[in-house]
C-alpha positions as CSV (number, residue, x, y, z in Angstrom):
1,M,0.0,0.0,0.0
2,G,2.9,2.4,0.6
3,G,4.5,2.3,-2.9
4,P,6.0,5.2,-4.7
5,F,2.6,6.4,-6.0
6,S,0.6,6.3,-2.8
7,P,-2.1,8.9,-2.5
8,G,-0.3,10.7,0.4
9,R,2.9,11.0,-1.6
10,L,1.0,12.3,-4.6
11,I,-0.9,14.9,-2.6
12,A,2.4,16.0,-0.9
13,L,4.2,16.3,-4.2
14,G,1.3,18.1,-5.7
15,V,1.2,20.7,-2.9
16,L,5.0,21.2,-3.1
17,L,4.7,21.8,-6.9
18,L,1.8,24.2,-6.4
19,V,3.8,26.2,-3.8
20,L,6.7,26.4,-6.2
21,G,4.4,27.5,-8.9
22,V,3.2,30.4,-6.7
23,V,6.5,31.3,-5.0
24,G,8.4,31.6,-8.3
25,P,6.2,34.3,-9.9
26,M,6.1,36.2,-6.5
27,L,9.9,36.3,-6.4
28,M,9.8,37.6,-9.9
29,V,7.3,40.3,-9.0
30,I,9.3,41.6,-6.0
31,G,12.5,41.6,-8.0
32,L,14.5,38.8,-6.4
33,L,14.4,36.7,-9.6
34,E,14.7,38.0,-13.1
35,S,11.5,37.2,-15.1
36,T,12.5,35.0,-18.0
37,F,10.5,32.9,-20.4
38,L,12.0,29.8,-19.0
39,L,11.2,30.6,-15.4
40,N,7.7,31.7,-16.3
41,G,7.2,28.4,-18.2
42,A,8.7,26.3,-15.4
43,S,6.3,28.0,-12.9
44,F,3.3,27.3,-15.1
45,V,4.3,23.7,-15.6
46,A,5.0,23.1,-11.9
47,S,1.7,24.6,-11.0
48,S,-0.2,22.6,-13.6
49,I,1.5,19.3,-12.8
50,G,1.0,19.9,-9.0
51,L,-2.7,20.5,-9.5
52,F,-3.0,17.3,-11.6
53,L,-1.0,15.2,-9.1
54,G,-2.9,16.6,-6.1
55,M,-6.3,15.8,-7.7
56,L,-5.1,12.4,-8.7
57,G,-3.9,11.7,-5.1
58,V,-7.3,12.9,-3.7
59,A,-9.2,10.7,-6.2
60,M,-7.1,7.6,-5.3
61,H,-7.5,8.3,-1.6
62,S,-11.3,8.6,-1.8
63,G,-11.5,5.5,-4.1
64,R,-9.5,3.6,-1.5
65,R,-11.9,4.6,1.3
66,R,-15.0,3.6,-0.5
67,S,-13.9,0.0,-1.3
């Protein structure tokens, strides 16, 4: 049940990626990071993948509880 793709790990990884997807642009806005196309794209991808993994983890967790 623990495995590398357990719901808890997917949710934690999703939250981490979502936080990185928010913190990156905030650092660009306040001037600590230079806003580049690569960093903007990486922030968007991290946020999108984090949202997907988090939702997948929640779906796996709720499916496990019902059975």
